[in-house]
C-alpha positions, 0 to 999 in steps of 0.5 A, a space after each residue: 781332073 781330081 787327084 788324092 794326095 797326102 790325105 786330101 782330094 784336089 781339083 785341078 784348074 788351068 792355073 792351080 789346084 784347089 783342095 776340095 776335101 779332106 779324105 784321110 785325117 791324121 793328127 799332124 797334116 801338111 798340105 803340099 805346095 804344088 802338084 805336078 808343077 802347079 801350085 796349090 792355091 785354094 782351100 775350097 768351100 767345106 773342105 774341112 767342114 766338121 772334120 775330126 782327127 786333125 790336131 795341127 794343119 800346116 798350110 803352104 805359102 802358095 795358098 792365096 784364098 780360103 773359101 767361105 765355110 772351108 773350116 766350118 765346125 772343124 775340130 782342128 786345134 792349130 792352123 799355121 801358114 808359113 812365110 808370106 810371099 803370097 797375100 792371103 784372102 779369107 772369105 766370109 765365115 771361113 772358120 765359123 764355129 770351128 774348135 781352132 785355138 791357134 791360127 797363124 796366117 804367116 803374112 799379109 791377110 785380107 778378110 772378106 767384107 761380109 765378115 764372120 770369119 771366126 764367129 763362134 770360135 769359142 776356143 780361139 785364143 791366138 790369131 796373128 791379127 797384126 797381119 790383117 790388112 785393110 778392114 777387120 769386118 763385122 763379126 769377124 771375131 764375134 764370140 771367140 776366146 780372144 783376150 788380146 789383139 795386136 792391131 796394125 797400122 791404117 786398119 779399119 775395125 767394124 763396131 762389132 768385129 770383136 763383140 762378145 769377147 773378153 778383150 783385156 789387152 789391145 796392142 797398137 802397132 801403128 796408126 789406127 783409123 776409122 775405128 768407129 765404136 771399137 774402143 768405147 765397146 772395149 773400154 775396159 781393155 788396156 791399150 799399150 804399144 807394141 814393144 820398140 815401136 817408136 811413135 804410135 798414134 790413135 785416131 779416135 773420134 776425129 782426134 789424133 791422140 799420142 799414145 807413146 812418144 819417141 824414145 830419146 
């Protein structure tokens, strides 16, 4: 079953609704969290591909999966998902080539290992990367406008996850592991600790290096 609501086309499954397509664009749009008692849980493939006319898009906490190519080449400036009771999974190349400049996941987020989630998003200047868990995969942020990134604890980073970016600040919010060639690739960036973080360590080339000692 399909239904149009708030400018979006939705497709119903047994347990949830999938946002299938943008039907009518307005500058500020908000995706409903539920329809007829079922949650809106998925942003489908090509749902916003190449869309124009939307400046800010608010996603509900009920969204748990953004399918591949969902926002490819979309001309949306800001995408925000509020709160974080639901873990979010973002598939490969979900935002590739879009004009997005600000993305907030709103909570724990996992990126598909195939990577390329924000590849060629040249206008991207902010993403709440601290909420990314597990691994930042290959080419996830390749050729973006990011200048700084906050990295959470126990996260792995593919060598080319941030290739062809101008990162000049890397903020550590915990212990980083399995970083591969990430830091040598961005050796001109300033590495600092997140404010008020007591002890931060960097596991680099098999050696644990203390970046900041606990304040007395």
